[in-house]
C-alpha positions, 0 to 999 in steps of 0.5 A, spaced: 500 500 500 506 504 499 505 510 494 508 509 488 509 517 487 516 518 489 515 526 489 509 526 493 510 521 499 503 522 501 499 521 495 494 516 496 495 509 493 490 507 487 489 501 490 486 504 497 480 500 499 476 502 505 474 494 507 481 493 511 479 488 517 483 492 522 480 499 520 473 496 520 475 494 528 477 501 529 470 503 526 466 498 530 470 501 537 468 508 535 461 506 534 460 502 540 465 506 545 464 514 542 457 514 539 453 510 544 450 506 538 451 500 542 446 503 548 441 507 544 436 512 549 429 510 549 424 516 551 417 516 552 413 523 551 407 524 554 402 530 554 395 533 551 395 534 544 397 541 543 402 541 549 408 542 545 411 535 545 413 536 537 416 542 538 420 540 544 422 533 540 424 538 535 428 543 539 431 538 543 433 532 539 432 535 532 427 530 530 420 531 528 414 527 531 410 525 524 403 526 523 398 521 526 398 515 522 405 515 521 410 511 525 408 504 528 404 503 534 407 499 539 401 498 544 394 501 543 395 509 544 402 509 543 406 510 537 414 509 536 418 513 532 425 511 530 431 515 527 436 512 522 441 517 523 440 517 531 441 512 537 434 514 539 427 511 540 421 516 541 414 513 544 409 518 543 402 517 547 396 519 544 389 521 546 392 523 553 386 528 554 382 527 560 376 522 557 382 517 555 386 518 561 385 511 564 386 508 557 393 512 556 396 510 563 394 503 562 398 503 555 404 506 558 404 501 564 403 495 559 409 498 555 414 499 560 412 492 563 413 489 557 419 492 555 422 491 562 421 483 561 426 483 556 433 482 559 437 487 554 436 493 558 437 497 551 430 495 550 427 498 556 424 505 557 429 509 560 426 516 562 419 519 561 418 526 559 411 529 561 409 535 558 404 540 561 403 547 558 404 553 562 398 556 558 393 551 560 394 552 568 391 546 568 393 539 572 389 533 570 388 527 574 392 523 568 398 527 570 398 525 577 396 518 575 402 517 570 407 520 575 405 515 580 406 510 576 413 511 573 415 512 580 412 505 582 415 502 576 422 506 578 422 509 571 425 516 572 420 522 570 421 529 568 415 534 568 416 539 563 412 545 563 412 547 556 410 554 553 413 557 559 414 564 556 410 568 562 413 570 568 407 573 572 404 571 579 399 566 576 405 562 572 409 562 579 403 559 583 402 554 577 409 551 578 407 551 586 401 547 584 405 542 580 411 541 585 406 540 591 401 535 587 407 531 583 412 530 589 414 523 586 417 527 579 424 527 579 425 534 576 420 539 574 423 544 569 420 550 565 421 550 558 420 555 552 423 550 546 421 555 541 422 563 541 416 567 541 414 574 539 410 579 542 410 585 537 417 587 537 419 583 543 422 577 543 422 571 548 428 567 547 428 559 548 430 557 555 430 551 559 433 546 554 440 545 557 437 544 564 432 538 561 438 535 558 442 535 564 437 533 568 436 527 563 443 525 563 443 525 570 437 520 571 438 515 565 443 509 565 450 511 564 450 506 558 445 511 554 448 518 556 453 518 550 447 516 545 443 522 548 449 527 547 450 525 540 442 525 539 441 532 542 441 539 538 440 543 544 447 544 547 453 545 542 458 544 547 455 537 549 455 535 541 463 538 541 464 533 547 461 527 543 465 529 537 471 530 541 470 523 544 470 520 537 476 523 535 480 520 542 477 513 541 479 513 533 486 515 535 487 510 541 484 505 536 489 507 531 495 505 536 493 498 535 493 498 528 499 494 524 504 500 522 511 499 522 516 504 526 518 507 520 510 510 519 512 517 518 517 518 512 513 514 507 506 513 504 504 509 510 500 515 512 495 514 506 493 508 510 489 512 515 485 515 510 479 510 510 480 511 518 479 519 517 473 518 512 469 514 517 471 519 523 469 525 519 463 522 518 461 521 525 464 528 527 459 530 522 453 526 525 455 529 532 455 536 530 449 536 525 453 537 519 451 534 512 457 533 508 456 528 502 461 522 502 465 524 496 466 531 500 468 527 506 473 523 502 476 529 499 477 532 506 481 526 508 485 526 502 486 533 501 488 535 508 493 529 510 498 532 506 497 539 510 497 535 516 504 533 515 506 539 511 504 544 517 506 540 523 511 536 520 512 528 520 519 530 524 515 534 529 510 528 530 516 523 531 520 527 535 514 529 540 511 522 540 518 519 541 520 524 547 515 520 551 518 513 550 524 513 554 524 505 554 523 505 546 527 499 545 523 495 550 516 496 546 515 493 539 516 497 533 509 496 531 507 500 537 511 505 535 508 506 528 501 505 531 503 511 536 505 515 531 499 514 527 494 515 533 498 522 534 496 524 526 489 522 527 488 526 533 491 532 530 487 531 524 481 530 528 482 536 533 484 541 527 477 538 523 473 540 529 476 546 530 475 548 523 467 546 522 465 548 529 466 555 528 462 554 521 457 551 525 456 556 530 456 561 525 450 558 522 454 556 515 454 550 512 461 547 511 463 545 504 469 540 502 473 546 500 472 551 506 473 545 511 480 544 508 482 551 508 479 552 515 483 546 517 490 549 514 488 555 518 487 552 524 493 548 524 497 554 522 494 558 528 494 553 533 499 548 531 503 548 538 496 547 542 494 541 537 500 537 537 501 538 545 494 535 546 495 529 541 502 527 544 499 528 551 493 523 549 498 518 546 503 519 552 497 515 556 497 510 551 505 509 551 505 509 559 500 503 560 505 499 555 511 500 560 513 493 563 
């Protein structure tokens, strides 16, 4: 797989394939450990029609609750929605109005108990979000019954007071009523999921990050990565998910069978498939839509920039300073460690580049990403290299006899 282009040692070999067994194993590692695909999060949304469940789902998770009749029923009165690009399943209660209260609570009980019977906890209902509109000023018996049921079944329940755009005495009194009537609730959080205007006065969304934090504290640890990946309310949480993708990919690269002479030759091209998958997963974590050909173009177009800007010699020197016992470890570990360092540098620069674009509301293109990565590497070279080598130091030290 060494490049035949002697003038450009980083040129991509024409026979490069994306199905290398070792690389696929690293990809699986990223999916399971970084993205949480191995432990999806299952959320039950409950509440009356018009109480803001759809708006909350869109603002919090970036998904639409489809119109009645779509999705698929899992039990009478409850629809299930699964999303191909998210490790997330939503269950939406129908007919939550007072005339259907008993039927609705029975349906929720049936769903929770039937899923709990399955040994695989991935199938369980992990949390319930009960939506009550602040504008309704009405607490119903069905709300009380549902919260008590969840408490009895030991399923966490958060009461989300939706449409909380008024800050008057009546609103505060309603919150006190909710708190006093639903003592079994794990949390009660006022939320305005979508901005609202009163003439020229704009009331900004709020409460979504608090809801996210509360949910993360209540769901099983194994599901937390899935929620961080799926949510769209807190960009810093999405950066955490993207950074974890980079770290897991870099650490996985250490185990690949690279020779100690990795840096000086075309072996670096073998990292392109790994970087393509890493780009794809980072984009998903950050909500970036970039076609596969664009991802390939970024990986190919920036590998040479990484090596030219940071320099293979610098990577080797920085990495090797943490290996005073280099003679006692295998040459494969040396090569793998350098490979991991390159991956970490590339991933860190990629997040720095696209993160600024996403924050600014810009849709990144392959060309703009390549330019931004080059700029990030030039501006923050020392910081990026230091972060990469620090991660590799942990790996190397664990290998010390």
